[in-house]
Backbone of each chain as nested JSON, in Angstrom:
{
  "chains": [
    {"id": "A", "residues": [
      {"number": 1, "name": "MET", "atoms": {"N": [234.49, 100.417, 68.535], "CA": [233.634, 101.321, 67.853], "C": [232.635, 102.733, 68.194]}},
      {"number": 2, "name": "THR", "atoms": {"N": [232.544, 103.831, 67.673], "CA": [231.301, 103.9, 68.289], "C": [230.347, 104.319, 66.975]}},
      {"number": 3, "name": "THR", "atoms": {"N": [229.103, 103.724, 67.77], "CA": [228.612, 103.535, 69.13], "C": [229.279, 102.041, 69.309]}},
      {"number": 4, "name": "VAL", "atoms": {"N": [228.931, 102.013, 70.63], "CA": [230.26, 100.779, 71.346], "C": [229.345, 99.851, 71.129]}},
      {"number": 5, "name": "MET", "atoms": {"N": [229.725, 98.972, 70.409], "CA": [229.09, 97.184, 70.255], "C": [229.683, 96.383, 70.283]}},
      {"number": 6, "name": "THR", "atoms": {"N": [229.269, 95.602, 71.779], "CA": [229.707, 94.281, 72.459], "C": [228.891, 93.448, 72.508]}},
      {"number": 7, "name": "THR", "atoms": {"N": [229.246, 92.258, 71.904], "CA": [228.553, 91.276, 73.149], "C": [228.496, 90.574, 74.55]}},
      {"number": 8, "name": "GLU", "atoms": {"N": [229.494, 91.01, 75.239], "CA": [229.434, 91.565, 76.633], "C": [228.0, 92.275, 76.975]}},
      {"number": 9, "name": "ALA", "atoms": {"N": [228.035, 91.975, 78.322], "CA": [227.075, 93.031, 78.903], "C": [227.747, 94.238, 79.854]}},
      {"number": 10, "name": "ILE", "atoms": {"N": [227.198, 95.43, 79.204], "CA": [227.347, 96.807, 79.722], "C": [225.862, 96.833, 80.463]}},
      {"number": 11, "name": "PRO", "atoms": {"N": [226.218, 97.288, 81.625], "CA": [224.958, 98.089, 82.205], "C": [224.634, 99.3, 82.013]}},
      {"number": 12, "name": "TRP", "atoms": {"N": [224.02, 99.529, 80.659], "CA": [223.864, 101.385, 80.438], "C": [223.122, 101.775, 81.147]}},
      {"number": 13, "name": "THR", "atoms": {"N": [222.796, 102.925, 81.585], "CA": [221.73, 103.62, 82.205], "C": [221.311, 104.832, 81.035]}},
      {"number": 14, "name": "GLU", "atoms": {"N": [220.376, 105.404, 81.141], "CA": [220.12, 106.586, 80.307], "C": [219.685, 107.803, 81.005]}},
      {"number": 15, "name": "ASP", "atoms": {"N": [220.132, 107.446, 82.424], "CA": [220.007, 108.507, 83.73], "C": [221.761, 109.084, 84.066]}},
      {"number": 16, "name": "VAL", "atoms": {"N": [221.259, 110.577, 83.665], "CA": [223.022, 111.098, 83.345], "C": [223.134, 111.863, 84.876]}},
      {"number": 17, "name": "GLU", "atoms": {"N": [221.688, 111.91, 85.587], "CA": [222.114, 112.169, 86.38], "C": [222.689, 111.452, 87.908]}},
      {"number": 18, "name": "LYS", "atoms": {"N": [222.38, 110.215, 87.789], "CA": [222.158, 109.167, 88.212], "C": [223.911, 108.41, 87.837]}},
      {"number": 19, "name": "ALA", "atoms": {"N": [224.345, 108.84, 86.628], "CA": [225.956, 108.603, 86.053], "C": [226.668, 109.062, 86.913]}},
      {"number": 20, "name": "LEU", "atoms": {"N": [226.89, 110.655, 87.244], "CA": [227.226, 111.416, 87.748], "C": [227.445, 111.365, 89.037]}},
      {"number": 21, "name": "ALA", "atoms": {"N": [226.373, 111.23, 89.969], "CA": [226.415, 110.852, 91.557], "C": [227.062, 109.312, 91.419]}},
      {"number": 22, "name": "GLU", "atoms": {"N": [226.678, 108.085, 90.653], "CA": [228.147, 107.194, 90.513], "C": [229.239, 107.77, 90.651]}},
      {"number": 23, "name": "SER", "atoms": {"N": [229.508, 108.465, 89.751], "CA": [231.173, 108.787, 89.395], "C": [231.686, 109.455, 90.366]}},
      {"number": 24, "name": "LYS", "atoms": {"N": [230.735, 110.107, 91.025], "CA": [231.595, 110.928, 92.41], "C": [231.363, 110.13, 93.456]}},
      {"number": 25, "name": "LYS", "atoms": {"N": [230.896, 108.937, 93.4], "CA": [230.978, 108.027, 94.56], "C": [232.112, 106.84, 94.526]}},
      {"number": 26, "name": "THR", "atoms": {"N": [232.253, 106.927, 92.945], "CA": [233.037, 105.41, 92.372], "C": [234.596, 106.373, 92.31]}},
      {"number": 27, "name": "LYS", "atoms": {"N": [234.637, 107.422, 92.018], "CA": [235.783, 108.344, 91.413], "C": [235.692, 107.651, 89.465]}},
      {"number": 28, "name": "LYS", "atoms": {"N": [234.984, 106.731, 89.127], "CA": [234.983, 106.433, 87.748], "C": [234.641, 107.631, 87.055]}},
      {"number": 29, "name": "PRO", "atoms": {"N": [235.359, 107.852, 85.501], "CA": [234.516, 108.963, 84.586], "C": [233.572, 108.396, 84.104]}},
      {"number": 30, "name": "VAL", "atoms": {"N": [232.274, 108.862, 83.759], "CA": [231.14, 109.012, 82.993], "C": [231.478, 108.665, 81.594]}},
      {"number": 31, "name": "LEU", "atoms": {"N": [230.95, 107.391, 80.859], "CA": [230.767, 107.248, 79.339], "C": [229.701, 107.747, 79.05]}},
      {"number": 32, "name": "LEU", "atoms": {"N": [229.485, 108.563, 77.881], "CA": [228.3, 109.0, 77.19], "C": [228.435, 108.298, 76.01]}},
      {"number": 33, "name": "ASP", "atoms": {"N": [227.936, 107.524, 75.75], "CA": [227.792, 107.64, 73.798], "C": [226.263, 107.922, 73.535]}},
      {"number": 34, "name": "PHE", "atoms": {"N": [226.671, 108.566, 72.715], "CA": [225.707, 109.515, 71.944], "C": [225.551, 108.54, 70.83]}},
      {"number": 35, "name": "THR", "atoms": {"N": [224.228, 108.416, 70.455], "CA": [223.771, 107.703, 69.438], "C": [222.831, 107.906, 68.408]}},
      {"number": 36, "name": "ALA", "atoms": {"N": [222.768, 107.004, 67.187], "CA": [221.208, 107.178, 66.905], "C": [220.845, 105.837, 66.077]}},
      {"number": 37, "name": "ALA", "atoms": {"N": [221.545, 105.1, 66.791], "CA": [221.471, 103.469, 66.185], "C": [220.579, 102.58, 66.731]}},
      {"number": 38, "name": "PRO", "atoms": {"N": [219.727, 101.925, 66.466], "CA": [218.494, 101.349, 67.306], "C": [218.878, 100.851, 68.469]}},
      {"number": 39, "name": "MET", "atoms": {"N": [218.475, 101.049, 70.213], "CA": [218.709, 100.244, 70.578], "C": [217.904, 99.465, 71.349]}}
    ]},
    {"id": "B", "residues": [
      {"number": 1, "name": "MET", "atoms": {"N": [236.766, 94.648, 75.493], "CA": [235.918, 95.775, 75.326], "C": [235.167, 96.394, 76.607]}},
      {"number": 2, "name": "ALA", "atoms": {"N": [233.771, 95.182, 76.686], "CA": [233.238, 95.602, 77.957], "C": [233.494, 95.405, 79.57]}},
      {"number": 3, "name": "ALA", "atoms": {"N": [234.751, 94.4, 79.299], "CA": [235.503, 94.503, 80.589], "C": [236.192, 95.872, 80.845]}},
      {"number": 4, "name": "PHE", "atoms": {"N": [236.897, 96.052, 79.856], "CA": [237.057, 97.777, 80.454], "C": [236.398, 98.545, 80.515]}},
      {"number": 5, "name": "ILE", "atoms": {"N": [235.311, 98.844, 79.858], "CA": [234.137, 99.795, 80.124], "C": [233.685, 99.626, 81.416]}},
      {"number": 6, "name": "ASN", "atoms": {"N": [232.933, 98.42, 81.678], "CA": [232.613, 98.126, 83.035], "C": [233.892, 98.385, 83.996]}},
      {"number": 7, "name": "THR", "atoms": {"N": [235.138, 98.161, 84.268], "CA": [235.993, 98.58, 84.974], "C": [236.059, 99.46, 85.225]}},
      {"number": 8, "name": "ASN", "atoms": {"N": [236.211, 100.742, 84.658], "CA": [236.854, 102.37, 84.52], "C": [235.478, 102.67, 84.247]}},
      {"number": 9, "name": "PHE", "atoms": {"N": [234.738, 102.9, 84.021], "CA": [233.768, 104.143, 83.344], "C": [232.432, 103.314, 84.66]}},
      {"number": 10, "name": "ILE", "atoms": {"N": [231.173, 104.808, 84.25], "CA": [230.075, 104.383, 84.767], "C": [229.136, 104.9, 83.122]}},
      {"number": 11, "name": "PRO", "atoms": {"N": [228.716, 103.654, 82.347], "CA": [228.596, 103.63, 81.215], "C": [227.008, 103.995, 80.532]}},
      {"number": 12, "name": "VAL", "atoms": {"N": [226.538, 105.231, 80.101], "CA": [225.393, 106.062, 79.848], "C": [225.294, 105.909, 78.598]}},
      {"number": 13, "name": "ARG", "atoms": {"N": [224.032, 105.161, 77.465], "CA": [223.635, 105.166, 76.507], "C": [222.582, 106.498, 75.772]}},
      {"number": 14, "name": "LEU", "atoms": {"N": [222.751, 107.259, 75.104], "CA": [222.022, 108.183, 74.991], "C": [221.25, 108.097, 73.342]}},
      {"number": 15, "name": "HIS", "atoms": {"N": [220.272, 107.975, 73.402], "CA": [219.549, 108.117, 71.651], "C": [219.539, 109.726, 71.184]}},
      {"number": 16, "name": "VAL", "atoms": {"N": [220.055, 109.776, 69.662], "CA": [219.536, 111.477, 69.699], "C": [218.276, 111.625, 69.847]}},
      {"number": 17, "name": "LYS", "atoms": {"N": [217.249, 110.426, 69.15], "CA": [215.706, 111.213, 68.825], "C": [215.443, 111.309, 70.783]}},
      {"number": 18, "name": "ASN", "atoms": {"N": [215.48, 110.469, 71.919], "CA": [215.202, 110.847, 72.776], "C": [216.38, 111.953, 74.045]}},
      {"number": 19, "name": "HIS", "atoms": {"N": [216.952, 112.151, 73.54], "CA": [217.822, 112.872, 74.645], "C": [218.599, 114.19, 73.697]}},
      {"number": 20, "name": "GLY", "atoms": {"N": [217.727, 115.044, 73.623], "CA": [218.126, 116.288, 72.626], "C": [219.013, 117.384, 73.611]}},
      {"number": 21, "name": "ALA", "atoms": {"N": [218.38, 117.392, 74.916], "CA": [218.502, 118.184, 76.195], "C": [220.358, 117.779, 76.604]}},
      {"number": 22, "name": "GLU", "atoms": {"N": [220.107, 116.611, 76.65], "CA": [221.547, 116.201, 76.862], "C": [222.362, 116.373, 75.619]}},
      {"number": 23, "name": "MET", "atoms": {"N": [222.056, 116.361, 74.33], "CA": [223.35, 116.707, 73.331], "C": [223.615, 117.867, 73.668]}},
      {"number": 24, "name": "LYS", "atoms": {"N": [222.622, 118.709, 73.252], "CA": [223.045, 120.349, 73.991], "C": [224.173, 120.34, 74.877]}},
      {"number": 25, "name": "ARG", "atoms": {"N": [223.636, 119.789, 76.092], "CA": [224.391, 119.836, 77.321], "C": [225.481, 119.457, 76.976]}},
      {"number": 26, "name": "PHE", "atoms": {"N": [226.043, 118.49, 76.437], "CA": [227.684, 118.473, 76.057], "C": [228.29, 118.829, 74.79]}},
      {"number": 27, "name": "SER", "atoms": {"N": [227.502, 119.512, 73.993], "CA": [227.778, 120.373, 72.947], "C": [227.495, 118.773, 71.561]}},
      {"number": 28, "name": "VAL", "atoms": {"N": [227.086, 118.204, 71.686], "CA": [226.595, 116.935, 70.735], "C": [225.927, 117.141, 69.265]}},
      {"number": 29, "name": "ASP", "atoms": {"N": [226.943, 117.221, 68.111], "CA": [226.142, 117.683, 66.894], "C": [226.232, 116.625, 66.176]}},
      {"number": 30, "name": "TRP", "atoms": {"N": [226.752, 115.507, 66.561], "CA": [226.856, 114.396, 65.867], "C": [226.755, 113.039, 65.917]}},
      {"number": 31, "name": "THR", "atoms": {"N": [226.808, 111.862, 65.894], "CA": [226.49, 111.005, 66.287], "C": [227.777, 109.655, 65.192]}},
      {"number": 32, "name": "PRO", "atoms": {"N": [227.928, 108.874, 65.55], "CA": [228.115, 108.22, 66.952], "C": [229.595, 109.287, 67.838]}},
      {"number": 33, "name": "THR", "atoms": {"N": [229.312, 109.95, 68.971], "CA": [229.718, 110.713, 69.751], "C": [230.379, 109.686, 70.826]}},
      {"number": 34, "name": "VAL", "atoms": {"N": [231.273, 109.305, 71.822], "CA": [231.25, 108.918, 72.603], "C": [231.999, 109.986, 73.777]}},
      {"number": 35, "name": "LEU", "atoms": {"N": [231.804, 110.394, 75.013], "CA": [232.727, 111.565, 75.612], "C": [232.677, 110.578, 77.06]}},
      {"number": 36, "name": "LEU", "atoms": {"N": [233.932, 111.291, 77.142], "CA": [234.388, 110.439, 78.696], "C": [234.142, 112.163, 79.766]}},
      {"number": 37, "name": "ALA", "atoms": {"N": [233.698, 111.803, 80.742], "CA": [233.364, 113.292, 81.654], "C": [233.502, 113.056, 83.169]}},
      {"number": 38, "name": "ASP", "atoms": {"N": [233.942, 113.844, 84.529], "CA": [234.053, 113.56, 85.029], "C": [232.8, 113.456, 85.738]}},
      {"number": 39, "name": "ALA", "atoms": {"N": [232.98, 113.662, 87.211], "CA": [231.75, 113.842, 88.071], "C": [230.402, 114.97, 88.032]}},
      {"number": 40, "name": "ASP", "atoms": {"N": [231.63, 115.635, 87.813], "CA": [230.603, 117.66, 87.322], "C": [230.403, 117.794, 86.224]}},
      {"number": 41, "name": "GLY", "atoms": {"N": [230.812, 116.679, 85.212], "CA": [229.856, 116.892, 83.98], "C": [230.926, 117.328, 83.015]}},
      {"number": 42, "name": "LYS", "atoms": {"N": [231.953, 117.748, 83.702], "CA": [233.178, 118.241, 82.911], "C": [233.801, 117.534, 81.716]}},
      {"number": 43, "name": "GLU", "atoms": {"N": [233.793, 117.87, 80.264], "CA": [234.869, 116.759, 79.433], "C": [235.722, 116.593, 79.497]}},
      {"number": 44, "name": "LEU", "atoms": {"N": [236.231, 115.133, 79.514], "CA": [237.761, 114.881, 79.679], "C": [238.35, 114.452, 78.344]}},
      {"number": 45, "name": "TYR", "atoms": {"N": [237.167, 113.805, 77.257], "CA": [238.027, 113.821, 76.127], "C": [236.522, 112.985, 75.759]}},
      {"number": 46, "name": "ARG", "atoms": {"N": [236.867, 113.002, 73.956], "CA": [236.365, 113.231, 73.337], "C": [236.053, 112.393, 71.524]}},
      {"number": 47, "name": "ILE", "atoms": {"N": [235.281, 110.962, 71.562], "CA": [235.435, 110.145, 70.388], "C": [234.43, 110.498, 69.89]}},
      {"number": 48, "name": "GLU", "atoms": {"N": [234.885, 111.148, 68.514], "CA": [233.764, 111.903, 66.996], "C": [233.879, 110.514, 65.91]}},
      {"number": 49, "name": "GLY", "atoms": {"N": [232.64, 110.223, 65.436], "CA": [232.295, 109.061, 64.042], "C": [232.958, 107.562, 64.402]}},
      {"number": 50, "name": "PHE", "atoms": {"N": [232.388, 107.082, 63.73], "CA": [232.852, 105.339, 63.921], "C": [234.44, 104.994, 63.374]}},
      {"number": 51, "name": "LEU", "atoms": {"N": [234.543, 104.065, 64.419], "CA": [235.92, 103.662, 64.622], "C": [235.541, 101.877, 64.248]}},
      {"number": 52, "name": "PRO", "atoms": {"N": [236.605, 101.228, 63.577], "CA": [236.494, 99.275, 63.885], "C": [236.929, 99.334, 65.776]}},
      {"number": 53, "name": "ALA", "atoms": {"N": [236.437, 97.891, 65.848], "CA": [236.577, 98.084, 67.362], "C": [237.834, 97.79, 68.109]}},
      {"number": 54, "name": "ASP", "atoms": {"N": [239.025, 97.812, 67.429], "CA": [240.489, 97.397, 67.904], "C": [241.043, 98.959, 68.175]}},
      {"number": 55, "name": "ASP", "atoms": {"N": [240.643, 100.057, 67.228], "CA": [240.864, 101.443, 67.559], "C": [240.073, 102.136, 67.949]}},
      {"number": 56, "name": "PHE", "atoms": {"N": [238.788, 101.542, 68.392], "CA": [237.386, 102.265, 69.533], "C": [238.447, 102.086, 70.897]}},
      {"number": 57, "name": "LEU", "atoms": {"N": [238.619, 101.302, 71.019], "CA": [239.228, 100.434, 72.194], "C": [240.529, 101.375, 72.131]}},
      {"number": 58, "name": "GLY", "atoms": {"N": [241.209, 101.502, 71.279], "CA": [242.792, 102.454, 72.221], "C": [242.251, 103.717, 72.09]}},
      {"number": 59, "name": "GLN", "atoms": {"N": [241.346, 104.489, 71.39], "CA": [240.893, 105.269, 71.875], "C": [240.152, 105.784, 73.206]}},
      {"number": 60, "name": "LEU", "atoms": {"N": [239.554, 104.58, 73.904], "CA": [239.023, 104.682, 74.889], "C": [240.16, 104.689, 76.175]}},
      {"number": 61, "name": "GLN", "atoms": {"N": [241.1, 103.608, 75.627], "CA": [242.551, 103.897, 76.701], "C": [243.093, 104.884, 77.033]}},
      {"number": 62, "name": "LEU", "atoms": {"N": [243.354, 105.693, 75.798], "CA": [243.674, 106.515, 75.998], "C": [242.912, 108.081, 76.919]}},
      {"number": 63, "name": "GLY", "atoms": {"N": [241.32, 107.614, 76.321], "CA": [240.502, 109.014, 76.618], "C": [241.089, 108.736, 78.271]}},
      {"number": 64, "name": "PHE", "atoms": {"N": [240.86, 107.464, 79.131], "CA": [241.302, 106.857, 80.243], "C": [242.402, 107.651, 81.194]}},
      {"number": 65, "name": "GLY", "atoms": {"N": [243.693, 106.914, 79.844], "CA": [244.544, 108.241, 80.718], "C": [244.5, 109.222, 80.612]}},
      {"number": 66, "name": "HIS", "atoms": {"N": [244.054, 110.259, 79.63], "CA": [243.96, 111.224, 79.483], "C": [242.821, 112.15, 81.337]}},
      {"number": 67, "name": "ALA", "atoms": {"N": [242.284, 110.946, 81.376], "CA": [240.967, 111.285, 82.594], "C": [242.154, 111.553, 83.546]}},
      {"number": 68, "name": "GLN", "atoms": {"N": [243.347, 110.01, 83.546], "CA": [244.231, 110.322, 85.088], "C": [244.942, 111.546, 85.065]}},
      {"number": 69, "name": "PHE", "atoms": {"N": [245.288, 111.9, 83.652], "CA": [246.044, 112.936, 84.287], "C": [245.526, 114.462, 84.179]}},
      {"number": 70, "name": "THR", "atoms": {"N": [243.964, 114.286, 83.508], "CA": [243.324, 115.568, 84.142], "C": [243.31, 115.842, 85.578]}},
      {"number": 71, "name": "ARG", "atoms": {"N": [243.197, 114.725, 86.422], "CA": [243.342, 114.412, 87.885], "C": [244.601, 115.325, 88.683]}},
      {"number": 72, "name": "GLY", "atoms": {"N": [245.518, 114.89, 87.606], "CA": [246.836, 114.921, 88.667], "C": [247.366, 113.443, 88.39]}},
      {"number": 73, "name": "ASN", "atoms": {"N": [246.883, 112.283, 88.405], "CA": [247.489, 111.067, 88.66], "C": [248.168, 110.709, 87.989]}},
      {"number": 74, "name": "TYR", "atoms": {"N": [249.408, 111.509, 87.554], "CA": [250.236, 111.126, 86.513], "C": [250.95, 109.949, 85.792]}},
      {"number": 75, "name": "GLN", "atoms": {"N": [251.467, 109.597, 87.391], "CA": [251.964, 108.239, 87.396], "C": [251.009, 107.238, 86.617]}},
      {"number": 76, "name": "ASP", "atoms": {"N": [249.753, 107.089, 87.003], "CA": [248.823, 106.552, 86.384], "C": [248.605, 106.908, 85.321]}},
      {"number": 77, "name": "ALA", "atoms": {"N": [248.729, 107.902, 84.956], "CA": [248.217, 107.968, 83.575], "C": [249.346, 107.688, 82.522]}},
      {"number": 78, "name": "GLU", "atoms": {"N": [250.622, 108.055, 82.9], "CA": [251.724, 107.294, 82.306], "C": [251.863, 105.568, 82.072]}},
      {"number": 79, "name": "ARG", "atoms": {"N": [251.309, 105.3, 83.233], "CA": [251.709, 103.699, 83.289], "C": [249.785, 103.143, 81.936]}},
      {"number": 80, "name": "GLN", "atoms": {"N": [249.12, 103.826, 81.906], "CA": [248.442, 103.666, 81.074], "C": [248.698, 104.239, 79.618]}},
      {"number": 81, "name": "PHE", "atoms": {"N": [248.841, 104.902, 79.209], "CA": [249.362, 105.456, 78.367], "C": [250.59, 104.444, 77.617]}},
      {"number": 82, "name": "ARG", "atoms": {"N": [251.709, 103.725, 78.475], "CA": [252.633, 103.102, 78.01], "C": [251.851, 101.361, 77.861]}},
      {"number": 83, "name": "ASP", "atoms": {"N": [250.682, 101.227, 77.978], "CA": [249.944, 99.881, 78.188], "C": [249.421, 100.41, 76.6]}},
      {"number": 84, "name": "VAL", "atoms": {"N": [249.064, 101.21, 76.448], "CA": [248.2, 101.337, 75.203], "C": [249.704, 101.5, 74.028]}},
      {"number": 85, "name": "CYS", "atoms": {"N": [250.798, 102.202, 74.191], "CA": [251.963, 102.123, 73.224], "C": [252.352, 100.306, 73.226]}},
      {"number": 86, "name": "GLU", "atoms": {"N": [252.697, 99.926, 74.209], "CA": [252.475, 98.868, 74.046], "C": [251.501, 97.045, 73.596]}},
      {"number": 87, "name": "LYS", "atoms": {"N": [250.819, 97.176, 73.738], "CA": [249.142, 96.619, 73.466], "C": [249.079, 96.737, 72.107]}},
      {"number": 88, "name": "MET", "atoms": {"N": [249.115, 97.965, 71.446], "CA": [248.213, 98.911, 70.289], "C": [249.629, 99.436, 69.645]}},
      {"number": 89, "name": "GLN", "atoms": {"N": [250.605, 98.287, 69.571], "CA": [251.614, 99.556, 68.581], "C": [251.075, 99.697, 67.099]}},
      {"number": 90, "name": "ASN", "atoms": {"N": [250.315, 99.317, 66.799], "CA": [250.115, 99.437, 65.142], "C": [249.012, 100.44, 64.915]}},
      {"number": 91, "name": "SER", "atoms": {"N": [248.253, 100.877, 65.955], "CA": [247.247, 101.965, 66.234], "C": [247.518, 103.231, 66.098]}},
      {"number": 92, "name": "GLU", "atoms": {"N": [246.399, 103.966, 65.595], "CA": [246.555, 105.683, 65.503], "C": [246.808, 106.259, 67.258]}},
      {"number": 93, "name": "ALA", "atoms": {"N": [246.559, 105.094, 68.07], "CA": [246.88, 105.752, 69.2], "C": [247.779, 105.635, 69.701]}},
      {"number": 94, "name": "ALA", "atoms": {"N": [248.552, 104.718, 69.376], "CA": [249.994, 104.557, 70.009], "C": [250.681, 105.794, 70.165]}},
      {"number": 95, "name": "ALA", "atoms": {"N": [250.692, 106.317, 68.759], "CA": [251.788, 107.631, 69.093], "C": [251.215, 108.475, 69.825]}},
      {"number": 96, "name": "GLU", "atoms": {"N": [249.516, 108.43, 69.52], "CA": [249.139, 109.812, 70.792], "C": [249.365, 109.153, 72.318]}},
      {"number": 97, "name": "ALA", "atoms": {"N": [249.473, 108.082, 72.318], "CA": [249.982, 107.846, 73.79], "C": [251.647, 107.89, 74.097]}},
      {"number": 98, "name": "THR", "atoms": {"N": [252.342, 108.146, 72.902], "CA": [253.834, 108.098, 73.571], "C": [254.21, 109.321, 73.566]}},
      {"number": 99, "name": "TYR", "atoms": {"N": [253.308, 110.368, 72.76], "CA": [253.497, 111.579, 73.755], "C": [253.098, 111.497, 74.686]}},
      {"number": 100, "name": "TRP", "atoms": {"N": [251.605, 111.306, 75.192], "CA": [251.43, 111.983, 76.13], "C": [251.937, 110.851, 77.728]}},
      {"number": 101, "name": "ALA", "atoms": {"N": [252.707, 109.674, 77.255], "CA": [253.535, 108.992, 78.176], "C": [254.359, 110.223, 78.71]}},
      {"number": 102, "name": "GLY", "atoms": {"N": [255.135, 110.654, 77.829], "CA": [256.312, 111.359, 77.776], "C": [255.867, 112.831, 79.2]}},
      {"number": 103, "name": "VAL", "atoms": {"N": [254.811, 113.268, 77.958], "CA": [254.392, 114.414, 79.468], "C": [254.267, 114.177, 80.654]}},
      {"number": 104, "name": "SER", "atoms": {"N": [253.623, 112.718, 80.634], "CA": [252.947, 112.555, 82.168], "C": [254.482, 112.241, 82.789]}},
      {"number": 105, "name": "ARG", "atoms": {"N": [255.264, 111.786, 82.523], "CA": [256.348, 111.526, 82.974], "C": [257.097, 112.79, 83.533]}},
      {"number": 106, "name": "TYR", "atoms": {"N": [257.15, 113.465, 82.58], "CA": [257.403, 114.848, 82.957], "C": [256.8, 115.763, 84.138]}},
      {"number": 107, "name": "LYS", "atoms": {"N": [255.233, 115.239, 83.901], "CA": [254.518, 116.273, 85.101], "C": [254.914, 115.667, 86.122]}},
      {"number": 108, "name": "ALA", "atoms": {"N": [255.053, 114.232, 86.409], "CA": [255.565, 113.773, 87.601], "C": [256.628, 113.934, 88.275]}},
      {"number": 109, "name": "THR", "atoms": {"N": [258.057, 114.123, 87.5], "CA": [259.392, 114.476, 87.672], "C": [259.723, 115.545, 88.027]}},
      {"number": 110, "name": "ASN", "atoms": {"N": [258.957, 116.572, 86.699], "CA": [259.69, 117.793, 86.687], "C": [261.054, 117.647, 86.071]}},
      {"number": 111, "name": "ASP", "atoms": {"N": [261.5, 116.592, 85.322], "CA": [262.749, 115.891, 84.778], "C": [262.468, 116.312, 83.158]}},
      {"number": 112, "name": "ALA", "atoms": {"N": [263.227, 116.941, 82.404], "CA": [263.18, 117.365, 80.807], "C": [263.48, 116.432, 80.151]}},
      {"number": 113, "name": "ALA", "atoms": {"N": [264.194, 115.276, 81.012], "CA": [264.599, 114.956, 80.003], "C": [263.678, 113.586, 79.794]}},
      {"number": 114, "name": "ALA", "atoms": {"N": [262.599, 113.262, 80.639], "CA": [261.42, 112.509, 79.999], "C": [261.306, 113.547, 78.75]}},
      {"number": 115, "name": "LEU", "atoms": {"N": [260.938, 114.701, 78.475], "CA": [260.014, 115.445, 77.355], "C": [261.434, 114.737, 76.183]}},
      {"number": 116, "name": "LYS", "atoms": {"N": [262.784, 114.925, 76.345], "CA": [263.716, 114.274, 75.254], "C": [263.451, 113.011, 74.873]}},
      {"number": 117, "name": "ALA", "atoms": {"N": [263.675, 112.181, 75.821], "CA": [263.464, 110.695, 75.522], "C": [262.089, 110.652, 74.886]}},
      {"number": 118, "name": "THR", "atoms": {"N": [261.303, 111.277, 74.929], "CA": [259.79, 111.188, 74.219], "C": [260.344, 111.56, 72.884]}},
      {"number": 119, "name": "ALA", "atoms": {"N": [260.714, 112.559, 72.405], "CA": [261.251, 113.272, 70.818], "C": [262.009, 111.811, 70.402]}},
      {"number": 120, "name": "LEU", "atoms": {"N": [263.073, 111.566, 71.204], "CA": [263.786, 110.39, 70.498], "C": [263.435, 109.267, 70.279]}},
      {"number": 121, "name": "ALA", "atoms": {"N": [262.197, 108.943, 71.107], "CA": [261.624, 107.462, 70.942], "C": [260.891, 107.948, 69.803]}},
      {"number": 122, "name": "PHE", "atoms": {"N": [260.306, 109.157, 68.806], "CA": [259.613, 109.016, 67.982], "C": [260.871, 108.727, 66.631]}},
      {"number": 123, "name": "LYS", "atoms": {"N": [261.493, 108.717, 66.854], "CA": [262.91, 108.65, 65.743], "C": [262.974, 107.591, 65.106]}},
      {"number": 124, "name": "ASP", "atoms": {"N": [262.083, 106.051, 66.099], "CA": [262.218, 105.237, 65.453], "C": [260.876, 104.905, 65.147]}},
      {"number": 125, "name": "ARG", "atoms": {"N": [259.502, 104.865, 65.705], "CA": [258.789, 104.857, 65.3], "C": [257.643, 106.161, 64.81]}},
      {"number": 126, "name": "TYR", "atoms": {"N": [256.409, 106.075, 64.689], "CA": [255.569, 107.013, 64.316], "C": [256.336, 108.448, 63.92]}},
      {"number": 127, "name": "GLN", "atoms": {"N": [256.843, 108.434, 63.158], "CA": [257.895, 109.155, 62.368], "C": [256.867, 110.25, 61.92]}},
      {"number": 128, "name": "ASN", "atoms": {"N": [256.066, 109.853, 61.015], "CA": [254.742, 110.681, 60.572], "C": [253.509, 111.38, 60.778]}},
      {"number": 129, "name": "SER", "atoms": {"N": [253.831, 111.076, 61.962], "CA": [252.501, 111.321, 62.644], "C": [252.457, 112.803, 63.347]}},
      {"number": 130, "name": "SER", "atoms": {"N": [251.691, 113.657, 63.721], "CA": [251.589, 114.667, 63.629], "C": [251.951, 114.816, 65.858]}},
      {"number": 131, "name": "TRP", "atoms": {"N": [252.409, 113.736, 66.155], "CA": [252.594, 113.726, 67.102], "C": [254.218, 113.349, 67.546]}},
      {"number": 132, "name": "ALA", "atoms": {"N": [254.788, 113.227, 66.129], "CA": [256.332, 113.398, 66.528], "C": [256.746, 115.011, 66.226]}},
      {"number": 133, "name": "LYS", "atoms": {"N": [255.933, 115.471, 65.031], "CA": [255.964, 116.422, 65.179], "C": [256.287, 117.449, 66.218]}},
      {"number": 134, "name": "LYS", "atoms": {"N": [254.641, 117.592, 66.976], "CA": [254.496, 118.035, 68.438], "C": [256.155, 117.789, 69.411]}},
      {"number": 135, "name": "ALA", "atoms": {"N": [256.598, 116.66, 69.167], "CA": [257.46, 116.353, 70.266], "C": [258.836, 116.844, 69.312]}},
      {"number": 136, "name": "SER", "atoms": {"N": [258.771, 117.212, 68.119], "CA": [259.742, 117.262, 68.108], "C": [260.915, 118.629, 68.652]}},
      {"number": 137, "name": "VAL", "atoms": {"N": [259.949, 119.138, 69.112], "CA": [260.338, 120.395, 69.724], "C": [261.255, 120.663, 71.157]}},
      {"number": 138, "name": "TRP", "atoms": {"N": [261.052, 118.866, 71.49], "CA": [261.834, 118.909, 72.703], "C": [263.336, 117.873, 72.658]}},
      {"number": 139, "name": "ALA", "atoms": {"N": [263.491, 117.76, 71.613], "CA": [264.843, 116.809, 70.683], "C": [266.033, 117.72, 70.778]}}
    ]}
  ]
}
């Protein structure tokens, strides 16, 4: 479902640049979840 | 769901009230929206609107296949798309995955038989989907 809802832990960040840098290192795509739901 | 996300993606969550600049940067005008992007911020796949969990996971798995496809990893992309076909047979994602699995095999082998086989596969299932119509030209 979007927004992504799960009871398991996902290490979300709000830092896009950090995530892109991590993506460069790990070759994993970045998943950006834009939401209006309470965080 | 979480395991799939944690294994395959770098997860970022941005609230509409606090991240207007990022919404503009990624051309997001509505929520919920989930984007998959490469390390340069280039969009690879977009999911807009609410979906129940199983359908969302199917879309996410499709997106991961597209990410592999965009990188030219056609064998990995096909494997991912076939996995969606097998595990999510009753989801909307399965029809799209069938189409892209065939395209991935074609891109990997340059053998047009892969496209014809895909068109034939649509004769048995998902006949009314837009993906079957798109593949019909290969029959």
